[in-house]
Backbone as JSON Lines, residues from 0, in Angstrom:
{"i":0,"aa":"M","n":[63.38,-5.31,-43.56],"ca":[64.38,-4.27,-43.51],"c":[63.75,-2.95,-43.95]}
{"i":1,"aa":"I","n":[64.17,-1.86,-43.27],"ca":[63.73,-0.54,-43.69],"c":[64.97,0.3,-43.99]}
{"i":2,"aa":"T","n":[64.75,1.35,-44.73],"ca":[65.86,2.24,-45.06],"c":[66.12,3.21,-43.92]}
{"i":3,"aa":"I","n":[67.28,3.84,-43.95],"ca":[67.61,4.85,-42.95],"c":[66.64,6.03,-43.06]}
{"i":4,"aa":"D","n":[66.17,6.31,-44.26],"ca":[65.19,7.39,-44.44],"c":[63.88,7.07,-43.73]}
{"i":5,"aa":"E","n":[63.45,5.81,-43.82],"ca":[62.23,5.4,-43.12],"c":[62.43,5.47,-41.61]}
{"i":6,"aa":"F","n":[63.56,4.98,-41.12],"ca":[63.86,5.01,-39.69],"c":[63.91,6.44,-39.17]}
{"i":7,"aa":"S","n":[64.48,7.35,-39.96],"ca":[64.64,8.73,-39.51],"c":[63.31,9.45,-39.34]}
{"i":8,"aa":"K","n":[62.23,8.88,-39.85],"ca":[60.9,9.47,-39.65],"c":[60.4,9.3,-38.22]}
{"i":9,"aa":"L","n":[60.95,8.32,-37.5],"ca":[60.53,8.1,-36.11],"c":[61.18,9.14,-35.21]}
{"i":10,"aa":"E","n":[60.39,9.66,-34.27],"ca":[60.89,10.64,-33.33],"c":[60.94,10.02,-31.94]}
{"i":11,"aa":"F","n":[62.14,9.82,-31.42],"ca":[62.34,9.28,-30.08],"c":[62.69,10.44,-29.15]}
{"i":12,"aa":"R","n":[61.99,10.51,-28.01],"ca":[62.24,11.56,-27.03],"c":[62.2,10.99,-25.62]}
{"i":13,"aa":"V","n":[62.85,11.7,-24.72],"ca":[62.78,11.37,-23.3],"c":[61.55,12.05,-22.72]}
{"i":14,"aa":"G","n":[60.78,11.28,-21.97],"ca":[59.62,11.83,-21.28],"c":[59.69,11.53,-19.8]}
{"i":15,"aa":"T","n":[59.2,12.45,-18.99],"ca":[59.12,12.26,-17.54],"c":[57.68,11.96,-17.17]}
{"i":16,"aa":"V","n":[57.45,10.82,-16.52],"ca":[56.1,10.43,-16.11],"c":[55.71,11.26,-14.89]}
{"i":17,"aa":"V","n":[54.68,12.09,-15.03],"ca":[54.25,12.94,-13.91],"c":[53.07,12.33,-13.15]}
{"i":18,"aa":"E","n":[52.32,11.47,-13.82],"ca":[51.21,10.74,-13.18],"c":[51.15,9.35,-13.78]}
{"i":19,"aa":"A","n":[50.71,8.39,-12.98],"ca":[50.53,7.02,-13.47],"c":[49.41,6.37,-12.69]}
{"i":20,"aa":"E","n":[48.54,5.65,-13.4],"ca":[47.45,4.94,-12.74],"c":[47.0,3.76,-13.6]}
{"i":21,"aa":"E","n":[46.36,2.81,-12.94],"ca":[45.81,1.66,-13.66],"c":[44.59,2.11,-14.44]}
{"i":22,"aa":"V","n":[44.34,1.46,-15.58],"ca":[43.14,1.72,-16.37],"c":[42.06,0.77,-15.9]}
{"i":23,"aa":"D","n":[40.95,1.32,-15.43],"ca":[39.84,0.5,-14.95],"c":[39.38,-0.47,-16.03]}
{"i":24,"aa":"G","n":[39.2,-1.73,-15.65],"ca":[38.7,-2.74,-16.57],"c":[39.76,-3.39,-17.44]}
{"i":25,"aa":"S","n":[41.01,-2.99,-17.28],"ca":[42.09,-3.57,-18.1],"c":[43.08,-4.32,-17.22]}
{"i":26,"aa":"D","n":[43.45,-5.52,-17.68],"ca":[44.47,-6.31,-16.97],"c":[45.88,-5.89,-17.36]}
{"i":27,"aa":"K","n":[46.02,-5.14,-18.45],"ca":[47.35,-4.85,-19.0],"c":[47.75,-3.38,-18.97]}
{"i":28,"aa":"L","n":[46.79,-2.46,-19.04],"ca":[47.14,-1.07,-19.3],"c":[47.38,-0.22,-18.06]}
{"i":29,"aa":"L","n":[48.42,0.61,-18.18],"ca":[48.62,1.74,-17.26],"c":[48.43,3.0,-18.08]}
{"i":30,"aa":"K","n":[47.84,4.02,-17.45],"ca":[47.71,5.33,-18.07],"c":[48.79,6.23,-17.47]}
{"i":31,"aa":"L","n":[49.64,6.75,-18.33],"ca":[50.73,7.62,-17.92],"c":[50.46,9.02,-18.44]}
{"i":32,"aa":"I","n":[50.71,10.01,-17.62],"ca":[50.7,11.39,-18.06],"c":[52.17,11.79,-18.11]}
{"i":33,"aa":"V","n":[52.62,12.22,-19.31],"ca":[54.05,12.36,-19.55],"c":[54.39,13.79,-19.99]}
{"i":34,"aa":"D","n":[55.45,14.32,-19.39],"ca":[55.99,15.63,-19.73],"c":[57.07,15.45,-20.79]}
{"i":35,"aa":"F","n":[56.84,16.04,-21.97],"ca":[57.82,16.02,-23.05],"c":[58.4,17.41,-23.29]}
{"i":36,"aa":"G","n":[58.28,18.29,-22.29],"ca":[58.8,19.64,-22.43],"c":[57.93,20.52,-23.32]}
{"i":37,"aa":"E","n":[56.69,20.12,-23.56],"ca":[55.75,20.88,-24.37],"c":[54.81,21.65,-23.44]}
{"i":38,"aa":"D","n":[53.97,22.49,-24.01],"ca":[53.01,23.26,-23.2],"c":[52.07,22.35,-22.42]}
{"i":39,"aa":"N","n":[51.64,21.25,-23.06],"ca":[50.72,20.31,-22.42],"c":[51.37,18.95,-22.28]}
{"i":40,"aa":"H","n":[51.01,18.26,-21.21],"ca":[51.48,16.88,-21.03],"c":[50.67,15.96,-21.94]}
{"i":41,"aa":"R","n":[51.21,14.81,-22.26],"ca":[50.52,13.83,-23.12],"c":[50.1,12.62,-22.3]}
{"i":42,"aa":"Q","n":[49.0,12.03,-22.73],"ca":[48.51,10.79,-22.14],"c":[49.06,9.62,-22.96]}
{"i":43,"aa":"V","n":[49.66,8.66,-22.27],"ca":[50.24,7.49,-22.94],"c":[49.7,6.25,-22.25]}
{"i":44,"aa":"L","n":[49.11,5.36,-23.03],"ca":[48.64,4.08,-22.51],"c":[49.67,3.02,-22.85]}
{"i":45,"aa":"S","n":[49.97,2.17,-21.88],"ca":[50.99,1.15,-22.11],"c":[50.6,-0.16,-21.45]}
{"i":46,"aa":"G","n":[50.85,-1.26,-22.13],"ca":[50.53,-2.59,-21.63],"c":[51.59,-3.13,-20.69]}
{"i":47,"aa":"I","n":[51.93,-2.38,-19.66],"ca":[53.01,-2.76,-18.75],"c":[52.51,-3.09,-17.34]}
{"i":48,"aa":"K","n":[51.21,-3.11,-17.15],"ca":[50.64,-3.28,-15.81],"c":[51.09,-4.58,-15.13]}
{"i":49,"aa":"M","n":[51.32,-5.63,-15.89],"ca":[51.71,-6.91,-15.31],"c":[53.17,-6.88,-14.83]}
{"i":50,"aa":"H","n":[53.93,-5.85,-15.22],"ca":[55.35,-5.78,-14.9],"c":[55.72,-4.59,-14.01]}
{"i":51,"aa":"Y","n":[54.9,-3.54,-14.06],"ca":[55.2,-2.31,-13.32],"c":[53.95,-1.8,-12.62]}
{"i":52,"aa":"K","n":[54.11,-1.33,-11.4],"ca":[53.05,-0.66,-10.67],"c":[53.17,0.84,-10.93]}
{"i":53,"aa":"P","n":[52.06,1.56,-10.85],"ca":[52.12,3.01,-11.13],"c":[53.2,3.73,-10.33]}
{"i":54,"aa":"E","n":[53.37,3.37,-9.07],"ca":[54.36,4.06,-8.24],"c":[55.81,3.77,-8.67]}
{"i":55,"aa":"H","n":[56.02,2.71,-9.46],"ca":[57.37,2.39,-9.94],"c":[57.78,3.2,-11.17]}
{"i":56,"aa":"V","n":[56.82,3.82,-11.83],"ca":[57.15,4.6,-13.03],"c":[56.97,6.1,-12.82]}
{"i":57,"aa":"K","n":[56.19,6.48,-11.82],"ca":[55.93,7.9,-11.58],"c":[57.23,8.62,-11.23]}
{"i":58,"aa":"S","n":[57.4,9.8,-11.8],"ca":[58.55,10.69,-11.59],"c":[59.84,10.18,-12.23]}
{"i":59,"aa":"K","n":[59.75,9.16,-13.06],"ca":[60.94,8.62,-13.73],"c":[60.92,8.98,-15.21]}
{"i":60,"aa":"Q","n":[62.1,8.92,-15.83],"ca":[62.22,9.21,-17.25],"c":[62.37,7.92,-18.05]}
{"i":61,"aa":"F","n":[61.74,7.93,-19.23],"ca":[61.8,6.79,-20.14],"c":[61.91,7.31,-21.57]}
{"i":62,"aa":"I","n":[62.19,6.39,-22.48],"ca":[62.29,6.7,-23.91],"c":[60.93,6.4,-24.56]}
{"i":63,"aa":"F","n":[60.45,7.31,-25.39],"ca":[59.17,7.18,-26.07],"c":[59.31,7.48,-27.55]}
{"i":64,"aa":"V","n":[58.42,6.89,-28.36],"ca":[58.23,7.33,-29.74],"c":[57.09,8.34,-29.66]}
{"i":65,"aa":"T","n":[57.35,9.56,-30.14],"ca":[56.37,10.64,-29.91],"c":[55.63,11.12,-31.16]}
{"i":66,"aa":"N","n":[55.94,10.58,-32.32],"ca":[55.25,11.06,-33.52],"c":[54.38,10.0,-34.18]}
{"i":67,"aa":"L","n":[53.88,9.07,-33.4],"ca":[52.89,8.1,-33.92],"c":[51.52,8.75,-33.9]}
{"i":68,"aa":"E","n":[50.65,8.31,-34.8],"ca":[49.28,8.8,-34.75],"c":[48.65,8.33,-33.45]}
{"i":69,"aa":"P","n":[47.82,9.18,-32.81],"ca":[47.14,8.75,-31.58],"c":[46.32,7.49,-31.82]}
{"i":70,"aa":"R","n":[46.22,6.67,-30.76],"ca":[45.5,5.4,-30.86],"c":[44.51,5.28,-29.71]}
{"i":71,"aa":"Q","n":[43.32,4.8,-30.01],"ca":[42.29,4.59,-29.0],"c":[42.42,3.21,-28.38]}
{"i":72,"aa":"M","n":[42.42,3.15,-27.05],"ca":[42.43,1.88,-26.32],"c":[41.53,2.04,-25.1]}
{"i":73,"aa":"M","n":[40.62,1.12,-24.92],"ca":[39.72,1.13,-23.76],"c":[39.03,2.49,-23.62]}
{"i":74,"aa":"G","n":[38.7,3.1,-24.75],"ca":[38.01,4.39,-24.74],"c":[38.89,5.58,-24.42]}
{"i":75,"aa":"L","n":[40.2,5.38,-24.33],"ca":[41.15,6.46,-24.03],"c":[42.13,6.61,-25.19]}
{"i":76,"aa":"E","n":[42.66,7.81,-25.36],"ca":[43.61,8.06,-26.44],"c":[45.04,7.99,-25.92]}
{"i":77,"aa":"S","n":[45.88,7.26,-26.64],"ca":[47.31,7.2,-26.35],"c":[48.04,8.06,-27.36]}
{"i":78,"aa":"Q","n":[48.9,8.97,-26.86],"ca":[49.53,9.97,-27.71],"c":[51.04,9.78,-27.89]}
{"i":79,"aa":"A","n":[51.54,8.61,-27.54],"ca":[52.95,8.25,-27.73],"c":[53.09,6.78,-27.37]}
{"i":80,"aa":"M","n":[54.3,6.24,-27.51],"ca":[54.55,4.84,-27.15],"c":[55.84,4.74,-26.35]}
{"i":81,"aa":"I","n":[55.77,4.12,-25.18],"ca":[56.95,3.91,-24.36],"c":[57.73,2.74,-24.95]}
{"i":82,"aa":"M","n":[59.05,2.83,-24.87],"ca":[59.91,1.79,-25.43],"c":[60.35,0.83,-24.33]}
{"i":83,"aa":"A","n":[60.37,-0.47,-24.68],"ca":[60.74,-1.51,-23.73],"c":[61.44,-2.64,-24.45]}
{"i":84,"aa":"A","n":[62.25,-3.36,-23.7],"ca":[62.93,-4.55,-24.22],"c":[62.25,-5.79,-23.66]}
{"i":85,"aa":"D","n":[62.08,-6.8,-24.5],"ca":[61.59,-8.09,-24.03],"c":[62.76,-8.83,-23.39]}
{"i":86,"aa":"A","n":[62.63,-9.14,-22.11],"ca":[63.71,-9.83,-21.39],"c":[63.12,-11.09,-20.76]}
{"i":87,"aa":"T","n":[63.21,-12.18,-21.47],"ca":[62.68,-13.48,-21.05],"c":[61.21,-13.37,-20.7]}
{"i":88,"aa":"E","n":[60.85,-13.38,-19.42],"ca":[59.44,-13.38,-19.03],"c":[58.95,-12.02,-18.55]}
{"i":89,"aa":"Q","n":[59.75,-10.99,-18.71],"ca":[59.3,-9.66,-18.31],"c":[59.77,-8.65,-19.34]}
{"i":90,"aa":"I","n":[59.27,-7.43,-19.2],"ca":[59.75,-6.36,-20.06],"c":[60.55,-5.39,-19.22]}
{"i":91,"aa":"V","n":[61.48,-4.71,-19.87],"ca":[62.33,-3.73,-19.2],"c":[62.19,-2.42,-19.95]}
{"i":92,"aa":"L","n":[61.73,-1.39,-19.25],"ca":[61.56,-0.08,-19.87],"c":[62.92,0.57,-20.11]}
{"i":93,"aa":"L","n":[63.04,1.26,-21.25],"ca":[64.3,1.9,-21.62],"c":[64.39,3.27,-20.95]}
{"i":94,"aa":"V","n":[65.53,3.53,-20.32],"ca":[65.74,4.78,-19.58],"c":[67.03,5.46,-20.04]}
{"i":95,"aa":"P","n":[67.08,6.8,-19.96],"ca":[68.34,7.47,-20.25],"c":[69.35,7.18,-19.13]}
{"i":96,"aa":"E","n":[70.62,7.23,-19.46],"ca":[71.67,6.94,-18.49],"c":[71.66,7.91,-17.32]}
{"i":97,"aa":"K","n":[71.34,9.18,-17.6],"ca":[71.21,10.17,-16.54],"c":[70.05,11.1,-16.86]}
{"i":98,"aa":"Q","n":[69.65,11.87,-15.87],"ca":[68.52,12.8,-16.0],"c":[68.82,13.82,-17.09]}
{"i":99,"aa":"V","n":[67.84,14.04,-17.97],"ca":[67.95,15.04,-19.04],"c":[66.65,15.84,-19.07]}
{"i":100,"aa":"P","n":[66.63,17.0,-19.73],"ca":[65.4,17.77,-19.81],"c":[64.3,16.98,-20.53]}
{"i":101,"aa":"P","n":[63.07,17.02,-20.03],"ca":[61.97,16.35,-20.74],"c":[61.89,16.84,-22.18]}
{"i":102,"aa":"G","n":[61.66,15.91,-23.09],"ca":[61.55,16.23,-24.51],"c":[62.87,16.12,-25.26]}
{"i":103,"aa":"S","n":[63.96,15.83,-24.55],"ca":[65.25,15.67,-25.23],"c":[65.14,14.63,-26.33]}
{"i":104,"aa":"K","n":[65.67,14.96,-27.51],"ca":[65.63,14.04,-28.65],"c":[66.65,12.93,-28.48]}
{"i":105,"aa":"I","n":[66.29,11.75,-28.93],"ca":[67.2,10.61,-28.99],"c":[67.73,10.56,-30.41]}
{"i":106,"aa":"R","n":[69.04,10.47,-30.55],"ca":[69.62,10.4,-31.89],"c":[70.69,9.36,-31.95]}
């Protein structure tokens, strides 16, 4: 269990995937370039390759945690984390109910 103060430290935002591609040499990773309404887009690596093809996520909006420390994977830096639900044998990416501006906060 965590406190509400600990939970409130997490920053959830809506991001729009502007580019998506497979990571060479990885069976699991997709590299996403995501617009969070900032000056620069962020690179996000996600282990969703077995469930989603790049063309299925490109130009779509998803929910991300955006204030995690960057993490190195396969020699690339991931600058956020996409949120997903475990649904039996697949994962389901979390999406806003309707289109919102990139970077919109989740509360």
